[in-house]
N, C-alpha and C positions, 0 to 999 in steps of 0.2 A: 717254165716246169715246176707244180707243185710234186711235192717229194712226201709232204707229209699231207695223208687224205683228210686232216682236221684243220690243216694250216689255212688260214685267211687270205685273202687278195686284196692288193690294197683296191680304192674304189675306181671305176672305170674312168678314163680322163674327160668323157662326156661330162659325165657327173660332175666331174671337179671343176669342170670348166663353166658348166651352168652354176653352180654354188658359188664359183668367185668373181661370176657376172654378179650375181644377185646381190652379193657382201659390196661389192664396187659401188654400186648404184644405192645402198642405205646411209640413211643420214644421220641415222643413230643405232650403232650398231651394238648387239649385247652379247657376250659369250655365255652359258647355263653350262657351268659343268657337273653331270649328273652322277647317279651311283653306279653305274656299269664302268665306270673310270676307275672309279676305286679298286674294280677287280683285276685290273690290268698288269702285265709286269712292269717292271721299273722302267724298262726301255721304252715303251708306249707312254708312260708318264712323263716320262721327257719330255716324249715327243709332243704331249697336249702342253706342257709348260710352254717350251719353244714355241709352239704356236700362239698363245697368249701373247707372249714375249716379241717375237717378231711382228704381228700384227698391230700390237700396242693397243687393242678392242679393251675393255674393261669387261670384267666378267663375276659373275656370281655362281656360289656353291650351291649343291643342295646340301641337307645335313649329312647323308651317307658318304657324299664326296670329298666333305672337305678336307683340306691338306692334300688334295692331289695336285692344285696349283697352289703355292705359298700363299697363306694369307695375310703376310705381311708386306705384299706386294702392294706397289703404290696404283697398281689398276684393280684390287678387291674391292669390289661395290657391297659386300654383304652376303650370307648366306640365308637361301628360304626357309621358311620357317611354317610357313602357312601357304595354303594355295591363293589366297586373297587377303589383303587388309594389313599385311604386317609391312616393317619400315623399307625393308626392298623393293618394296612396289614400285616405290618412287621413279627408281630406275625402269621398270618393267614396265612400264605403263607411259614412259615418254620413247622407250625405243622403237623403232619402226622395223628392226630386223632382229630376233632373237638364233643364237646357232646353239644348238644343243649337244654336247658331246657326251654320249654314252646315256641318253635317256631311258628310261625303263618303266613300264604301265603299273609296274608292281612297287615302286615307288611312289609315296605321298606326291600328286603333281607339284611341281615349282611354280605354275601358273596356270591358270584355263582360259584357253584360246576362246576367244571371242568374233564376232563378226565386227570388223573397223579396227580389231587389234593387229599388232605387228606380225609380219611375215615371221616363217618359221623355217630354220635349215637343219636337219636333222641328221647327225652324223654318227652313226653306230655300224657295230657288228651285224645288225639284222635289221631289217625295215619293222618300223613298229607299228603295230595292229590300231586302227585307228579308231580312235574314242570322242566322245563329248567333250573332252578336256585337250585332247591334246590330236592336232589333224595338220603335221607337217604340208609345208608348202613345197617341198623339197627334201629329195633325201640323197646321201652319202652314203652309201653300201658298201663294209668291206673292212679290214683291219684297222684299227680307229689310228693307231701311233701312225704309220706308213700313209693314211689318207689325209690328217691334218698337217703331216709335213708336207705332202703335195701340194695342198692347198694355199698352204703359208707360201709356197715358190710362187704361186700365182699372186700372189697380193700384196707382197712386201715391198713398199716404196711406192703404194700405189692407192693409198688409203687415206685421204684428207679429214675422213670425217670418223674415222677413228675413233679419236676420244672425244666425241662429241657430248656423250655422256658423264664424262668426269667430273664438271662442275658441280655435279649432284652428289659425288663420292662422301664430301665433307659433313654435309647435312645428315646425309642417310647414317653416318658412323656415329655422329655425336647424337642422333635420337637414340641407337642401339645401345651406346656407352650410358646414356644417362640413367643415372641412379648406381655407377660403378664407384664413386667417390663419396655417395650417399654417407652422413653419420648417425641417420638414425638407427633406433634399436626397436622392432628387431632388423638385422640388415635386410636389404633387398637382395635378392637373387644374383642380381647384378655386381653388387659388391660381395658376394661369396665367389662369383665366378672370378673377378679380379683377385683374390687372395689365392683360390687356385692358382690362378695364372702364373703370381707370382713365385708359387710352392714348386710348381711341377717343372721338370725336366721336359724340354723341347721333343726328345720321344718318349715319355711316359704315356702310359695308357689310360684314356678316362671313358670309363662304360657307363650308358645311360641305360635307368629304367625310363618309364613312360610315365609322365604328366606334365602340368602347366610349365614346371621348372626348365623343360627340355627345349622351349622356344629361347629364354632368356639364354642357357649355355650355348648352343649350338650358335646362335648370334654372336654372343660375347665373348667366347671362347675363341682364338686365334689358333692356327697349328699352321706347320710348314709342310708337315710330312702325312700322307695317308696313313688310314687305319689306325692313326693315334685317337682318335673320337669314336668309339663305337655306340650306333644309335641304330636301333629295330626302328626304321622309318618305312618298312614293307607294310606289315601286319601292324606296327605299332601296337603290339600287346603288353600287357602290362608284366612285369615280375620277369623279364629277362634279363635285368642290370648287373644282378649278383653274380648269376650265374655266366654271364660275359666277360666281368671282371674274373671270375675265376679262372676260367680257361684260358684270359689274356695274359696272366699271372702263370698259370702254368707253362704256357707255351715261349713265352720272353722273361723268363726268371731274371735277366739282366737289369731288367725295367721295373720301373715301381706303374702298380697298377690301382688306379681308382676310381671305386663306383660312387654316381651319385646317385642316390634313389629316395623318393618320396616316403614319407609315414604311413600314407595308403598302399603303399607296394612292399614293404620292404617287412609287414607282419608275416605274409604268407610265406618268405622265403628267408625270414630270417633262421633257420633250421642249417641252411647251406653255410653260415659262419663256420658249424661245427666242424662240417667239411675242408673248409679253409685250412682252420686250425689242424685237422688232421693231417694234410697234407704238406702243414710248413709253409705256406704261402707267404708273400710279402704284398699284400691288400689293405688297402683304405675303403671302407665306408662311410661315405659322409651321407648319415640323414637330412632329408630337407623336410622339417617338420611347420606345415603350414597349418594345421589341425583339421585338412579335409581333405576329399578327392578333388583337387583343385580344378584340373580337366573337364571334370563330369560337371563341376557346379560351374563352372565357366560357359560349358556349351550349354546346359540348361538357360542359363540367363541369355544367353545369346540369340536363344529360340522361344524366349519370353514366357519359360514355363515355371512354375514356383518351385523354388529349391525344395530338393528330397532325396533323403539317403546319402547327404556328401559329408557330414560333419562325423569329425572320427573323435570317439574317447580314448587319445592314445595311452598304451602302459609306458610303463618307466623304460625307456631305450637302453639306459645304459646298464642298468641291472640286469634286463634281459640278454645283452651282448655279453656280458661277463658269465653269463651263467654258462655261456658257450666257450669261456675260458680267452674272452677276446679283452683287451685293454679298450675302456671307452669313455669318452670325453663329451661331457655336456659345456657348449658353448652359452654362457651365460653374460657377455659382454662384448662389445664391437672389439676393443683391444685384445679380446683373447681369441679371434677368430683366426687372423692368419698364423699366429703362434699354435694354435691348438692342429692346425692342420698342417703344420710344417712338423710338429711334435711326431704326428702319426705318420708324415711321411717318412721322415729318416728314421721312426724307430724300429723300424723291421716288424716282422711277424703282421698278424691280422689285427689292426685298429679301426674303432668306429668311432666317428666325430658327429653328434648330433646338435643341429643349427637351426632353430627357429628362422624363420624368414617371411619377408615379407613380399607377395608377388604381385601386389595391386596394380603394378605399371602395365599390366597385360590385360587388364581386363578390357583397356582402351580398344585394343586389337578386335574384339569380339564383331 
């Protein structure tokens, strides 16, 4: 009996049985934890985590779903950043079955289905509208947490091929992390992410604006907690990063909020620093300076277009931040990178750290 008219039921037994049959027959299964999962309550999130651990099937996360399942798990295969062409694609292409949990058509597709590709089992609160990118072979519809728990009960101890894709893990993560220990200047975005990982607490909040650096950050930065990496991967518009960071700082005053924003995205939102100061927030804004609209330049090149309108003549970001009463630092050497981030994180108040970066690694993903 449903006492709450908005309460979701566990998926029907017939659907769970069919899904179990398909998963048991898979030679190389992969779980894809998707954006809707991050909107669930903690109990349902715990049930998703248990499903992954109990089945032993490796998993990938979409950008929005980072942390729903701990990314320091030995089953973590990476975070999808592009619909095709990124490093995680090695596992996606080798899989013969992908189990999506909480997929939403409003999030950038973590993969694009094609003829001859892996079968897809869709586990969600509602049936997915069919699109050219996403056409699941089987759906398990109902309250996600209880549904995956019941599905795990049907699978545990019966999955000889659960870890078939795990030998790919080391190579995928090595490619993703390549550049994290690079000693060149300006630093790679991967090196910047590693420095941030060293400085931030495990439940601190990282909010991203949109730009080419988002690929590096979401793939390299690992978290064990949902909604600690805030990414606009629904419409993926620019200029959302600072406002997201401000709201995160307002709602979570006990945690440090950090924003990563590109040089192309920060100028139209610099005035929001003044609001953060007035609100007496603890907020760090890291400005990634590559001298251009990196994602637009990247897409122009990918389509064979001539580069047009992407280069930036940037202002002095330190002086502009100081005009709003913000303490600001320009990182001028690799030795200063992590200390500058640490000082900003521990110093309290609103801080800006400007970091020149080299994002050339990600041009190979075009």
